[in-house]
C-alpha positions in Angstrom: 9.8 0.4 2.3 9.8 1.8 5.9 6.6 0.9 7.7 5.6 2.9 10.8 4.6 0.7 13.8 1.5 3.0 14.1 0.2 1.4 10.9 0.4 -2.2 12.0 -2.3 -4.2 13.7 -2.8 -7.9 14.4 -5.5 -9.9 12.6 -7.4 -10.4 16.0 -7.3 -6.6 16.6 -8.7 -6.1 13.2 -11.5 -8.5 13.9 -12.3 -7.0 17.3 -11.9 -3.3 16.5 -12.7 -3.0 12.8 -14.1 0.6 13.1 -11.0 1.9 14.9 -8.8 0.1 12.4 -10.7 1.5 9.5 -10.3 5.1 11.1 -6.6 4.5 11.6 -6.3 3.4 7.9 -8.0 6.7 6.9 -5.5 8.6 9.1 -2.5 7.1 7.9 -3.4 6.1 4.3 -3.0 2.3 4.8 -3.0 -0.3 7.6 -0.8 -3.4 7.6 -2.5 -6.4 9.1 -0.4 -9.2 10.6 -1.4 -12.8 11.1 0.9 -15.0 13.1 3.3 -12.0 13.2 3.7 -12.0 9.4 2.2 -9.5 6.9 -1.2 -10.8 5.8 -3.1 -7.9 4.3 -3.4 -4.2 3.8 -6.5 -2.1 4.5 -6.7 1.0 2.2 -9.3 3.8 2.2 -11.3 3.9 -0.9 -9.6 7.0 -2.2 -6.2 5.3 -1.9 -7.5 2.2 -3.6 -8.8 4.2 -6.5 -5.6 6.2 -6.8 -3.6 2.9 -6.9 -6.1 1.4 -9.4 -5.6 4.3 -11.7 -1.7 3.9 -11.7 -2.1 0.1 -12.3 -4.6 0.8 -15.2 -2.2 3.3 -16.7 0.7 1.0 -16.3 -1.2 -2.0 -17.9 -2.0 0.2 -20.9 1.6 1.2 -21.6 3.5 -0.5 -24.5 6.5 -2.8 -23.5 9.1 0.0 -24.1 7.3 2.6 -22.3 6.6 0.1 -19.4 10.3 -0.7 -19.2 11.3 3.0 -19.1 8.7 3.7 -16.4 10.0 0.9 -14.3 13.6 2.1 -14.6 12.6 5.6 -13.6 11.3 4.4 -10.2 13.4 5.0 -7.2 15.4 2.2 -5.7 15.5 1.6 -1.9 13.5 4.8 -1.4 16.0 6.9 -3.3 15.7 8.1 -6.8 18.7 7.2 -8.9 18.9 10.5 -10.6 
């Protein structure tokens, strides 16, 4: 996964400038929060969260064989194998 430096903020920046960080998450779709220079959390706009939740719920409801096929169809290292 490639992460743009524009989507990274420190934990202290998040605490001090929550509204600006929330706006930035809305602009970029997600915001990565670092604590002690290590990934700690991700801030998502509610529409992105709902979209991810639907995908997870769909995956959870698949039978084992369908889930395996789905996982095998996902791109590796940002490139689709097909």
